[in-house]
Each structure stands twice: as structure tokens, then as C-alpha cells.
N, C-alpha and C positions, 0 to 999 in steps of 0.2 A: 553375693556368694563368696567373693574373694575375702571380704571381711570375716566371714564365718571361719574360713580355713586359715586365716592369718591371726585370729584372736585366740589366746590360750584358754579362754573360758569354755567354748564348746567342746574341745577334746577332754578337758577335765570333767565336764558334766557327763559326757558320754562314758568316760572311764568309770565314774562313780556309779552310773546306772548298770554298767556291765558287771562290776564287782558286787553290787547289791543284788543283782540277779543271781549270781553264783551263791551268795550267802543265803538268800531266801529260798532258792529253788534246789540247790545241790550242796547243802552243808555236809561236811564229811569229818571223819576222825580216823585215827590209826592206832596201832599199838603204842607208838611213841607218844601219841596224844595223852594216853592214860598215864604214862610215866611222868611226863611233864606236869600234868595236873596233880599227881600225888606229891611230887617234889614241891610245887608251889604251895599246895595246901599245908603240908607239914612245915614248910618254911614260915608261912604266915601264922599258923596256929601254935606250933611247937618251937618256932625259932631255930629249927634244925633243918639243914639241907639234906633231906632223907626221903626214902620211899618205904612202902610197907612190904616187908619180907617175912612171910609166915606169920602175919598179924602183928609184927613188931616193927616199930619205927626205927629204921636202920640208916645211919649216915652212909652216903654213897658219893661216887664221883663219876658214874658211868655216863652222865650227860653234862655238858657245859651249863653254867648257871644263868646265862643271859636270858633265855626264854622263860624258864621258871620265874625269874625276877619280874619279867614283864607280866606274866600271869598273876603273880602275887599282887602287883600294883592294881591290876584290874579287879581282882578279888576284894582288895581293901576298899576300892572306890565304890564298888557295886554292892558289897555285902553278900555276894554269891560266890560259890566255888564250883570247881569241876564242870560237869555237864550243864549245870544251871547258869553258868557264866559264859558259856561258849558264844552266844549271840553277841554279847558285849565285847568279847575278845575279837571276834570276826569284824565287828564294826570298827574297832580301833585299828585293825589291820588294813581295812580299806583306806583309812586316812594315811597310814604309813606308806602304803603302796602308791597312793596318789602323790605323796611327797617324793617318792622314788621316780615317778614319771617326770616331775619337774626337774629333778636332779639329772636324769638321763638327758633331758633337753638341754640343760646347761653344759653337760659333758659334750654333746654333739656340737654345740655352738663353739666350744673352745677351739676346735680344729676345722670347722667348716670353711669353705672358700668364701670370700667376700666378707660382708659384715656379720655373717653367721645367723641372721634372723630366720632365713628360710630353713636352715638346718635345725634351729631351735624348734620351730613349729612342726616340722616334719617328724622330728624325734618325739615330740609331745603326742602327736596323733598316733604314731606307731606304738609307743609304749602304753598309752591309755587304752588302746583297742586290742592290745596283745592279750589273748585269753589265757596264755600258758601260766604267766605269773599271777594274773588276776584271779585265776581259779584257786590259787593257794591262799587267797584271803579267806576262803570258806572252810579252812581246816586249821586247827590249832597245831601248827608245826613251825619250824624255824625259818622257812624259806623266805617269807616276806621281809623279815628283819635282815636276813643274810644278804638278800639282794639290795636292800637299802644301804647297808654299810659298805658293801662292795662298790656301789655306785659312788658314794662319797669318797672312798679311798681312791677310786679311779680318777676322779676329778683332780685331786691333789697330785697324783703321780703324773698325769698328763700335763698338768701345769708346769711341772719341773722341767719337762723336755720340749714343751710347745707353749710358750708363754703368750698371753694376750698382749696387745700393744700397750695397754695401760700399765701392766706390770713391767713390761720391758722398759718403759720410760722411767719407772721408779728405780729399776736396777742400774740404770746408767748414771745415777747421781754420784754414788761413791762405792768403794769396795766394801765399806762397813754395811751400808744399806743393802748392797747386793747379797752379802753373806746372810744378813739378818732375815731378809725376805725368803731366800732359798731355804734356810733352816726352819723358818716358821711353816712354810708350805710342806716341807718334808715331815716335820713333826705332826702336823694335822693329818696328813695322809697315813702315816704310820699309826697314829692314834685311832683313826677310824678302822684301820685294818685290825688293830688289837681288840677294839670293842666288838667288831664283827666276829672275832675268834671266840668271844664269850658266847656266841650263838652257834657257830659252826667251827669245829676245831681245825678244819683244813683251810680256813680263810687266809693264813699267811702264804699260801701258794701264790696269790697275787703279788705280794711283796717280793717273794723269791724270784718270780718271773721278771719283775720290773727293775730290780736293783742293778743287774748287769747293764741294761740299756740306759738307765739313768746315769750310771757312772760313766759309760762311754760318751754320752752326749755332753754331760757337764764337764768332764775332764778336758774335752776339746774347746769348751767355751770359757771355763773358769779355773782350769788347772786341776791337777789330780788331788791336791790336798783338800780343796773345797769340795770336790766331788765325793771324795772318801768321807769327809765329815758329814756331808748331806745324807748319804745312804746309811751311815752309822746312826744318825739321829732318827731316821725313819725306822730303822730296825729296833732301836731302843724304845721309841714311842710305841711300837707294836707290842713289845714285851710288857710295858708299864701296866696296862689294865689287867694283865694276867697275874701280877704279883700277889694281890690279895687272895686269889683263888689258889695259888700254889701254897701260900702260907696256911690257908685253911686246910688243905689236904695234908700238909706236913703235921699240923697240930692234931687234927681229928683222925686222920687215917694213917699217920706215921709214914707218909711217903711224899716225896717232892714230885708233884705232878702238875705241870703247867697246862696240860690238855686233858681231855677225857681219854680213858683207856681205848686203845685202838680197836679192841674186840668187844667193847661195851660190856665187860664182865663185872659182876659184883665182886667185892673184896673176898678173896678166898675161893671164888668160883672157878671150876675147871674149864679151861678154854679148849674147845674141840679142834685142835690144830689139824689133826689127821682128817677129820670130816671136812674141814674147810679146804684142805689141800686137794682132797678128792673132788670137791665141787669145782675147783678151779680147772680141772681137766675136762669139763664138759659144759658148765653152766655159763650162759651169756645173756639170757633173756629174763626180764623181771617176772614174767608169768611163771617161770619155773621156780622162782623163789617161794611162791605161795604153796607149791606142791611139795617142796623138800626142805630147804634150810629154815624157813620161817615156822615150820612145824616142830623143829627139833626141841626135845625136852618139854613138849607141851601136847602134841597130838601124835597119833600113829602115822607112819609114812607108808603109803601103798607102793609096792614095788612096780606095779603096772602103770602108775602115774609118772614114773621117772622116764624121761625121753630115751629113745633107743641109743642116741649118741653117747650116753653115759656108760655103755658097755661095748667093749671091743669084741668079746666072744660070749657064747652062751655060758661057758664056765664062769666067766666074770660076773654075769648076771646072777648066777646061782649063789656065788659067794656074797654078793650084796644082799640077796634075798635072805641068806642065812643070818647075816648080821642084823638085818632089819627085823627078822623074826624074834631074835633075842631082845632087841630094843623095844619092840611093840608090846612086850609083856609088862613092862613097868614104865615105859615112856621116859626113860633116863638113859642117856648114852654113857656107858661105863668107859673107863680108861682102856680096857681090853678091846672093846668095840671100836673106840677111836683109833687104837693102834692098828686094827685090821684095815680101817679106811686109809690110814697113812701108807700101809703097804700097797694097797690098790693104787693110790695116787703115785707112788714111786714107780710102780710097774707101768702104769699108763704113760707117765711122763718119759720114762726110758724108751718106750716103744715109739712115741710120737712127741719128741721135744718141741718141734716147731708148732704143733697144735697147742700145747700148753703155754708156750712163751711168746708166740707171735700171732697165730690165727685166731685163737680165742680172745686175747686182748683186743685185737682189731675188730672182732665181731662185737665185743662189748662196747667199743667206742662208737661203732656204727649204730648199734641199738639205742644208746642213750641220746644220740644226736638226731637220728632220723626215725622219729616216732610220732604218732598222733597226740601223745601226751594226754591220755584219757584216764589216767589212774584214778582220779577223783570223781569221775563221771559214771553214771549207771549205764555204761556202754560196754558191750562185750569185746569190741575190737575185731570182730570177725568180718572179713571181706571176701574171702574165697571159700567155695566156688562162687563166682560173681552172680550168676543167674539165681542159684538156689538161695544164697544169702539175701539177695535183693527181694526175693519172694517171701522169705521168712520175716525179715525185719529191715525194710528199706531205710527207715530213719536211722537205725543203728549203723548200717553200712555207710550211708551218706555222711553221717557225723564223723565217723572214723576217717573216711577218705578225705573229707573236707579239712579236718584238722591236720592230717598228714601233709596235705598240699600247702596249707597255710604255714606250717613249720618249714617246709621247703622254701616257701616264698621269703620268709624272714632270713633264712640262711643265704639264699641266692642274692637278695638285696644287699646283705652285708658284704658278700664277696664283690659284687658290682661296685658298691660304695667304696670299698678299700682300693680297688683298682682305679676308680675315678679320682679318688683323693690323691693317690700317688702321682697321677698324671697331671692334675691341675693345681695341686698344692704340695710340691715336693718337700717343703719344710715340715709337713705332717708325716713324712715317712717313718720317723722314729715312733710316732704314736701307733701307726699300723703295726710296726714291729713289736711294740710292747703288747698290744692286744693279741697279736698272733702268738706271742710267747706264752701269754697267760692261758689262751685257749688250748694250746698244745700241751702245756705242762699239766693243767688241770685234767684234761682228757686222759693223758698218760697215767696220772695218778688213779683216776677212777677206773681205768681199764684193768688195773691190778686187783681190784676188789672182786671177791667171788660172788657178791650179790649187788651188782650195779643197778641203781635206780635212775630213771631219766630226770627226776627232780633235782639231782645233784649238779646238773649243768645249768639250772635256771639262773644261778649267779653270774653266768656268762652272758645272759641276755641283755643287760645294760650295754655291754660293749658291742654285742651284735646289733642292737637297735641304733646305737650311736653311729656305727658304720653304715647301716642301711639308710639312715637319714641323709647321708651324703649323696645319695642318688638324685634327690629332688631339687637342690639349689641349682640355679642356672650356671652353666660353665662360663668362666671369664671369656670375654670376647677377644682379649689380647693374649699376651704370653702367659704361661703358667705362673701362678703366684709363688713368690719365693721368700716372703718376709714372715716373721712370726715366731721363729725359734731362737732368735738372737744370734 
């Protein structure tokens, strides 16, 4: 039995079966899936990074090019496109995600107490059996690749501040070797972060969170000049993969754009800033996105489907109803209607500024972290009232509750692992600080979005799992470990 749990093959086999189950049993797609498929198909067939707008192939920049490039490769290899190629896309994503599991295990091993073997195997089991990222292998979206590149970047960033003994031995040879090795690791970490940005535009948040900690650690070990050079190399390497994308946007769309537009708007498209500002005064749950914002300019919006917290007074509800009555006639939000929503947003914010700027962002943060993560599953998520819901659909209720508790278990193990790591391996405290800074900064960014989705924190799970894996290695029998960070 011990051999089974210490061998990497069983967890990888179990992880493969779990992901294949999701792909075959619960394949999914979303609105973004269709956009990515259009871009990939046009890129492959017409050699233009474009989507179909009014029946015309139109060059766009509203999504980063990494995932469409991946789809285009699959299309070229299989001779199939769009929905016909989805199974092949999902199977490829299974392999990528299993590679991520191995990378997470190496990440956990880098700062685990002792020889790190127990941390490696524990992380491999935890990542292989984690259903939350595994579920996203069954949908053509960016999450699998975003998690993969985040993990690779984390490995390099952690190595800069908590080096394994073999690298420490190399760095002691000479100042030249020391600088060269540091710069190489920093360059690779930044490069992985930059390539990840080609899939998710907010990927540099990891580097922004890590740079102050890396500078602090390296400046005390190698001097401020070498520390500053190291972080500059990492930042430059992150920007490097984005340069071709920026050049393409400058030549094709006549704009210098290193990332996708913040509001995912087409060139020349009106951005409904007023409507989005109004949403930020009440929306914090992803289920509300389906009822209001994701219907904008496509479907009618029912006043009665909007939660009561969106209205402070009956008069305010009547005003929203009057705006929606005009909007529903042609399903297009006009500048005048958007201005009316902007006025409502200003009034609501002036009455309750703490609600808009503190309570709702906190509610969004709680929502995206403490969730059963069932967005891709045919599950309603209804739990209450307990007795009635159990009588109506016990499997639905049990699945929702079970996945919610499993999410709590992973988060709880991560907290426990972080505390245990700090107690028994003080040299790894900067690693815990780096991970904490990343989680806080990314959560803070996501809490400012008016339509937060739980899938946006999946890129944090490599760090969560690496910390959770620190719970399982045996604690040292003697004094706490103090070597490993130079």
C-alpha cells in the first residue's frame, strides 16, 4: 500500500481517469468558447486574427491570441474545426493539465521540509484528484493553460528566494556564476509569466506580487544591484512574448495594445460604463450575471429577475424599469440609457459608499473563493431549504454540498500547511509571503470586477495545493529546519 501512495504513476492514472470522465460525461462550452473558435478558424483559414461581425471577417483584439493559437494547432493537426474538434481539444487539455499536476508536485517539493519526497507525492495526489481544475479540461477555455503557465512561473519565482541545495552549491562557486544562475532563473520565470499573459491578460499580477519580495530577499543576500537587475530581467522577459502581439495591434488596428481591452469591446464599440457602474453597486454573485449583464445587447432583461438589493427604493425600481422598457424594444443599450444607469450608480454610491467600495468587493471575494465550483456541471446548486431540496433532488444537493466542503478542505489544508511550513522550515517564510501576496493581490483585483467568476481564481490553486501538501510530510524530530534559502 505504501508503494502505491509513494509512486507517481497511480495519482497520474487516477487524474487521467478523472479528467477523461469529465470530458466524456460533462463536456461543456460557453460564449467565450465560440469566440475563441471563430478566431482560431479565421486565423487558420484566412490567416487573419479575426471574428465574424455581421457576416464579415473583422480583425479584433478583444481576446489574447494564446488560446486561439492552441486551437488553430489542434485544427491543423486533426483537419477539424470548431465544435467538430472539441473532443481533440479536450483530450489535449487533459495532457496539459496532467503536466501541471507534475509541475505542482515539483513546486511543493522545492520548499517542503526534509528531502521533499513526501511533499512531492502529496502534491501530486492533491492536484491529480482536484476536480476544480480537472473539470475545465472538458471545456474549450483558457483555464487549463493559464494554470499551467502560472505553475511554471511560480517554480522559477520560488527558486529565486528559496533555492534547492544543488543550486545553492552552484551559486557559491563565483560571483559570475551566482549572477548568471539568478538571471537565468529570473528570465525563465518572467518568460513563463509572459507566455501565460498571451492566454489570460491578468497573468502579470503574479509577477507584480512577487517582485517586492524577491527584491527584499535577494538584496539582503546578494546586494541591491544584483537584486534590482534580477527583477528587471524578470519583468523584461515577461514583456518579451507580448511584443509581437503589440506590433500586430499597432499595424492592423492602429493602436499600441499589449493586452486585450479591459472591457472586451470590439473596435469602435460603445462600452456601457454607466451600466457597469450600476452593476457594481449591487452585483456580487455569478448567478446574477446570467440574469442581467450577460444578456445586455443580446436578450431582453426582466425587471423582476433583478435581485431586490439592486433597488434602494420603489422609485428607483421604477426608474430601472423605465430604462429597461426602452432597452427591451430593440435590445440595444443607447448612450442615453447608459447615462441614466450612470446617474443611478452615482446616487446609490453617494448614499452607501461603504457598500460599493468595501462590502460588495468583500462579498465578491468570498463568493469566488467559497463556492462549490459547479459552473460546468448540470447541477442547480440549490441547497436550501434542506428537507425540500433533498426530497426534490438529493443527488443535486449532495453534489453541491460535497464540492463546497471539498473546496473548504483544500483551502483549510493550505492554511494549515502554511502555518506548519513557517514553524518547521523558517527559511520558507518568504515563499509563504510570496504566495500570500499573490492570492491577496489577485483577489483584490477580481473583487473590483462587476461580473466576478469563480474560475478566475483557479490559477491560484497550484499555490494552494503546494501549501496543502506541506501538511503530510513528517515533522522534523529535532529543531526546525533553517537551511535552503542561502
